[in-house]
C-alpha positions as CSV (number, residue, x, y, z in Angstrom):
1,M,-2.2,21.4,-22.9
2,S,-5.8,22.0,-22.1
3,N,-6.9,23.1,-18.7
4,I,-7.8,20.5,-16.1
5,I,-11.4,19.9,-15.1
6,V,-12.6,20.3,-11.6
7,N,-16.0,19.7,-10.0
8,K,-17.4,23.1,-8.6
9,L,-18.0,21.5,-5.2
10,D,-14.5,20.1,-5.0
11,Y,-13.1,23.6,-6.0
12,L,-14.9,25.2,-3.0
13,R,-14.0,22.4,-0.6
14,I,-10.3,22.5,-1.6
15,Q,-10.2,26.2,-1.2
16,K,-11.7,25.9,2.3
17,R,-9.3,23.2,3.3
18,I,-6.3,25.2,2.1
19,N,-7.5,28.3,4.1
20,E,-7.9,26.2,7.2
21,A,-4.5,24.5,6.7
22,R,-2.9,27.9,6.3
23,Q,-4.4,29.2,9.5
24,K,-3.2,26.0,11.3
25,K,0.1,26.1,9.5
26,T,-0.3,22.5,8.4
27,I,0.5,23.1,4.7
28,E,3.6,24.3,3.1
29,T,3.2,27.7,1.3
30,S,4.6,26.3,-1.9
31,E,2.2,23.3,-1.9
32,A,-0.8,25.6,-1.1
33,E,0.2,27.9,-4.0
34,K,0.7,25.0,-6.4
35,L,-2.7,23.5,-5.6
36,L,-4.4,26.9,-5.8
37,N,-2.8,27.6,-9.1
38,E,-4.1,24.3,-10.4
39,I,-7.7,24.7,-9.3
40,N,-7.8,28.5,-10.2
41,T,-6.9,27.7,-13.8
42,A,-9.3,24.7,-14.1
43,V,-12.4,24.5,-16.1
44,L,-15.1,24.3,-13.4
45,M,-18.1,22.0,-14.0
46,E,-21.2,21.0,-12.1
47,P,-20.7,17.5,-10.6
48,Q,-23.3,16.0,-13.0
49,E,-21.3,17.3,-16.0
50,I,-17.9,15.8,-15.1
51,P,-16.8,13.3,-17.8
52,D,-16.3,9.8,-16.3
53,D,-12.6,9.7,-17.2
54,V,-11.5,12.7,-15.1
55,V,-9.7,12.4,-11.8
56,T,-11.8,14.1,-9.1
57,M,-11.8,14.2,-5.3
58,N,-12.6,10.8,-3.9
59,S,-11.7,9.0,-7.1
60,V,-9.8,5.8,-6.9
61,V,-7.1,5.9,-9.6
62,S,-4.7,3.5,-11.1
63,I,-1.4,5.0,-12.3
64,S,1.9,3.8,-13.7
65,F,5.3,5.3,-13.7
66,S,6.7,5.4,-17.2
67,E,10.4,4.8,-16.2
68,S,9.8,1.8,-13.9
69,G,6.5,0.5,-15.2
70,R,5.4,0.3,-11.5
71,N,1.7,0.5,-10.9
72,Q,-0.1,2.1,-8.0
73,E,-3.7,2.5,-6.9
74,F,-5.0,5.0,-4.4
75,K,-7.9,7.2,-3.5
76,I,-7.6,11.0,-3.5
77,V,-9.1,12.4,-0.3
78,Y,-9.3,15.5,1.8
79,P,-6.4,15.8,4.4
80,D,-8.5,14.7,7.4
81,E,-9.3,11.4,5.6
82,A,-5.7,10.6,4.5
83,N,-4.5,7.1,5.6
84,F,-1.4,5.5,4.1
85,K,-2.4,2.0,5.0
86,E,-5.8,2.3,3.3
87,R,-4.1,3.9,0.3
88,K,-6.0,7.2,0.8
89,V,-3.8,10.1,-0.3
90,S,-4.4,13.7,0.7
91,I,-5.1,16.3,-2.0
92,F,-2.3,18.3,-0.3
93,S,0.2,15.6,-1.4
94,P,2.2,16.5,-4.6
95,I,1.0,13.4,-6.4
96,A,-2.7,14.0,-5.8
97,T,-2.3,17.7,-6.8
98,A,-0.5,16.5,-10.0
99,L,-3.4,14.1,-10.9
100,L,-6.5,16.2,-10.0
101,G,-8.5,17.1,-13.1
102,F,-6.5,15.1,-15.6
103,R,-8.0,12.3,-17.7
104,V,-7.4,8.6,-18.2
105,G,-4.5,8.2,-20.7
106,D,-2.9,11.5,-19.8
107,L,0.8,11.5,-19.2
108,I,1.8,13.9,-16.4
109,E,5.3,15.1,-15.6
110,W,6.0,15.0,-11.8
111,M,9.2,16.2,-10.0
112,L,10.6,13.7,-7.5
113,P,13.6,14.2,-5.3
114,G,15.6,12.0,-7.8
115,G,14.4,14.0,-10.8
116,L,11.6,14.3,-13.2
117,T,9.3,11.3,-13.8
118,K,6.2,10.7,-15.9
119,I,3.0,9.3,-14.6
120,R,0.2,7.9,-16.8
121,I,-3.3,7.6,-15.5
122,D,-4.3,4.1,-16.5
123,R,-7.8,4.0,-15.3
124,I,-10.3,5.3,-12.8
125,I,-11.6,2.5,-10.7
126,Y,-14.2,4.7,-9.0
127,Q,-15.3,8.3,-9.6
128,P,-18.1,9.7,-7.4
129,E,-19.6,11.7,-10.2
130,A,-19.8,8.7,-12.6
131,A,-21.4,6.7,-9.8
132,G,-24.0,9.4,-9.2
133,D,-22.4,10.4,-5.8
134,Y,-22.5,14.1,-6.6
135,T,-22.1,15.4,-3.0
136,L,-19.0,13.4,-1.9
């Protein structure tokens, strides 16, 4: 599988948020390491170069679970913006970490307490870079 794609600004902001969360002890070490591994192996691009089918920070994505066919939409945000009722999911959450940098149509394996499941990225409803919002 090819590397994921990450906006250079997102990369720096995610690293900063992880460092802050580690100092405050508000992130599990394993989650921090997983997210760092993801972004450290990513292909980094300028915001203007990001393809419009890539999940980035502040993207609103529609996914489906292959086993159940259940669909879900949510926005991937920084931890301080997370809000379950508004369907804003923190990048520190396992599902957001799993999706960041992947493309529409990608099938991603994700480990749940009940076992391995597969998630497909059906579409990106909003992506800041595609909308010209390069600094979000």
